[in-house]
C-alpha positions in Angstrom: 43.6 3.6 -24.0 41.6 3.4 -20.8 38.6 5.7 -20.4 39.0 8.3 -17.7 35.8 8.8 -15.6 35.6 12.3 -14.2 35.4 12.6 -10.4 32.1 14.3 -9.8 30.5 14.7 -6.3 27.8 12.1 -5.9 28.8 10.3 -9.1 29.1 6.9 -7.3 25.8 7.4 -5.4 24.0 8.3 -8.6 25.4 5.3 -10.3 24.3 3.0 -7.5 20.8 4.5 -7.6 20.5 4.0 -11.3 21.7 0.4 -11.0 19.2 -0.3 -8.2 16.4 1.2 -10.3 17.4 -1.0 -13.2 17.4 -4.1 -10.9 13.9 -3.2 -9.6 12.6 -3.0 -13.1 14.1 -6.5 -13.8 12.6 -7.9 -10.7 9.2 -6.3 -11.6 9.4 -7.9 -15.0 10.1 -11.3 -13.5 7.2 -10.9 -11.2 4.9 -10.0 -14.0 6.1 -13.0 -16.0 5.4 -15.3 -13.0 2.2 -13.8 -11.7 0.8 -11.9 -14.6 -0.7 -8.4 -14.8 -3.1 -8.0 -11.8 -6.7 -7.3 -12.6 -8.0 -4.1 -11.2 -9.9 -4.4 -7.9 -13.6 -3.6 -7.8 -13.7 0.2 -8.2 -15.1 2.0 -5.2 -15.7 5.7 -4.5 -12.7 7.2 -2.6 -14.7 7.4 0.7 -15.6 3.7 0.4 -12.0 2.8 -0.4 -10.9 4.8 2.7 -13.2 2.9 5.0 -12.4 -0.4 3.4 -8.7 0.2 3.8 -9.2 1.1 7.5 -11.0 -2.2 7.9 -8.2 -4.1 6.1 -5.6 -3.2 8.8 -4.3 -6.3 10.5 -6.8 -8.7 9.0 -7.4 -10.7 5.8 -9.1 -9.4 2.7 -11.9 -11.8 3.2 -12.6 -10.5 6.8 -12.3 -6.8 5.8 -14.6 -7.2 2.8 -17.1 -9.1 4.9 -17.0 -6.3 7.5 -17.3 -3.6 4.9 -20.4 -5.3 3.3 -21.9 -5.7 6.7 -21.3 -2.0 7.4 -22.8 -0.9 4.1 -25.9 -3.1 4.7 -26.4 -1.6 8.2 -25.8 1.9 7.0 -26.7 2.4 3.3 -25.5 6.0 3.5 -22.3 7.4 5.0 -24.3 10.2 6.5 -26.2 7.6 8.5 -23.0 5.9 9.7 -21.5 9.3 10.7 -24.4 10.1 12.9 -24.7 6.6 14.4 -23.4 5.7 17.8 -19.9 4.2 17.6 -21.2 1.0 19.2 -23.5 0.5 16.2 -20.6 0.7 13.8 -18.6 -1.6 16.1 -21.3 -4.2 16.0 -21.6 -4.0 12.2 -17.9 -4.6 11.6 -17.2 -7.2 14.3 -16.4 -9.9 11.8 -13.4 -7.9 10.6 -11.5 -8.0 13.9 -10.3 -5.1 16.1 -13.8 -3.7 15.9 -13.5 -1.4 18.8 -10.5 0.4 17.5 -11.6 0.5 13.9 -15.1 1.6 14.7 -13.6 4.6 16.6 -11.4 5.5 13.6 -14.2 5.1 11.0 -16.7 7.2 13.1 -14.1 10.0 13.7 -13.0 10.0 10.0 -16.6 10.1 8.6 -17.6 13.0 10.9 -14.4 14.9 10.2 -14.8 14.5 6.4 -18.4 15.6 6.5 -17.5 18.6 8.7 -14.7 19.6 6.3 -16.4 18.9 3.0 -20.1 19.1 3.8 -20.5 15.6 2.4 -18.5 12.5 1.5 -17.4 13.1 -2.1 -13.6 12.9 -2.2 -13.2 13.1 -5.9 -11.5 16.5 -5.5 -8.4 14.5 -4.3 -7.9 13.4 -7.9 -7.2 17.0 -8.9 -4.9 18.0 -6.1 -1.1 17.6 -6.3 -0.3 14.1 -5.0 1.5 15.3 -1.9 -1.3 17.6 -0.9 -3.9 14.9 -1.5 -1.9 12.5 0.7 -1.5 15.1 3.4 -5.2 15.9 3.4 -6.0 12.2 4.1 -3.2 11.6 6.7 -4.3 14.5 8.9 -7.1 12.2 10.2 -6.2 10.1 13.2 -5.9 6.5 12.2 -5.1 7.3 8.5 -1.5 6.7 7.7 0.6 6.9 4.5 -0.4 3.3 3.4 -4.1 4.0 3.8 -3.8 7.3 1.9 -1.9 5.7 -0.9 -4.5 2.9 -1.2 -7.2 5.5 -1.6 -5.3 7.5 -4.2 -4.1 4.5 -6.2 -7.1 2.2 -6.1 -10.0 4.7 -6.1 -8.5 7.6 -8.1 -5.7 6.1 -10.2 -3.1 8.5 -8.8 0.6 7.6 -8.7 0.8 6.5 -5.1 2.7 3.4 -3.9 1.2 1.7 -0.8 3.6 -0.1 1.5 1.9 -2.8 3.7 3.6 -5.4 5.8 4.1 -7.8 2.8 5.7 -5.1 0.6 7.9 -3.9 3.4 9.1 -7.5 4.2 9.7 -8.5 0.6 11.5 -5.4 -0.5 13.8 -5.5 2.5 14.7 -9.2 1.8 15.2 -8.4 -1.9 17.6 -5.5 -1.0 15.5 -2.9 -2.7 15.5 -1.0 0.6 17.9 -1.3 3.6 17.0 -3.7 6.4 16.2 -1.0 9.0 13.9 1.0 6.7 10.6 1.8 8.4 7.2 2.1 6.6 7.6 5.9 6.2 11.1 5.5 4.7 9.9 2.7 2.5 7.1 4.8 1.0 9.7 7.4 -0.1 12.3 5.0 -1.3 10.0 2.7 -3.2 8.1 5.6 -4.9 11.4 6.7 -6.4 12.5 3.1 -7.4 9.4 1.8 -9.1 8.2 3.4 -12.3 5.0 5.3 -11.5 3.1 3.8 -14.4 3.8 0.4 -12.8 2.8 1.2 -9.2 -0.4 -0.8 -9.3 1.1 -3.8 -10.9 4.2 -4.0 -8.7 2.3 -3.3 -5.5 -0.2 -6.1 -6.1 2.4 -8.6 -7.3 4.6 -7.9 -4.3 1.7 -8.5 -2.0 0.9 -11.7 -3.8 4.5 -12.9 -3.5 4.5 -12.0 0.2 1.4 -14.0 0.9 2.2 -17.1 -1.3 6.0 -17.4 -1.3 8.0 -14.8 0.7 6.1 -15.5 3.9 7.2 -14.1 7.2 8.0 -17.5 8.5 9.5 -20.3 6.3 9.7 -18.4 3.0 9.6 -20.7 0.0 12.8 -19.3 -1.6 13.3 -22.4 -3.7 10.3 -21.6 -5.9 10.6 -17.8 -5.8 10.9 -16.2 -9.2 13.2 -13.5 -7.7 15.6 -15.9 -6.0 18.5 -15.3 -8.4 19.0 -11.7 -7.2 17.5 -11.9 -3.7 19.8 -11.0 -0.9 17.8 -13.0 1.6 17.8 -16.2 -0.5 21.6 -15.9 -1.0 22.1 -15.7 2.7 20.0 -18.9 3.3 21.5 -21.0 0.5 25.1 -19.8 0.8 
């Protein structure tokens, strides 16, 4: 006797969503088996993480960290950097690239934070509801959802899932998110697909996969641990 499945509005959509979440978990397990559990980054105060993430935009980790160290050497306190001429910040971060744009953002953010909080301690974000904490950060010009998520995840251990260019490219190719999904949509979709307790692990491993294997040009699909279920790989090797 065949089982009768009740027709419930949204039943198929809910079933597809559950199947996709299960697949994301399987892919995350494969990535962990292949790449391991990522070690935590050097812990920074939230304001430091905010500035470092601004510096990391459109450049390598090596360049952004070099620029960050140079900035901290030139201005041992954020109060000093906030009061400095923008050109002094620009000179200090020149090695990181896009120094003119990033120096303007950093200068404006530091001054706005100090004006709002009377200092640079952002630990209070760890006690706010996650949506409010993200909204507080993204109200500053030059601070988007990815930057806010990095501050919340890396500096405060909050359940935020950053989506950078690597994560966006890889998850589109895998079929976790539709091809046309923009960064804002990806933040929402991926936050619901990845188990929150695994945000850090999955984010870092996706970035590593994007840099080493699932490159923008000439992805090395033949050695990718996620090839069996990857939509992009199937299209290439069909």
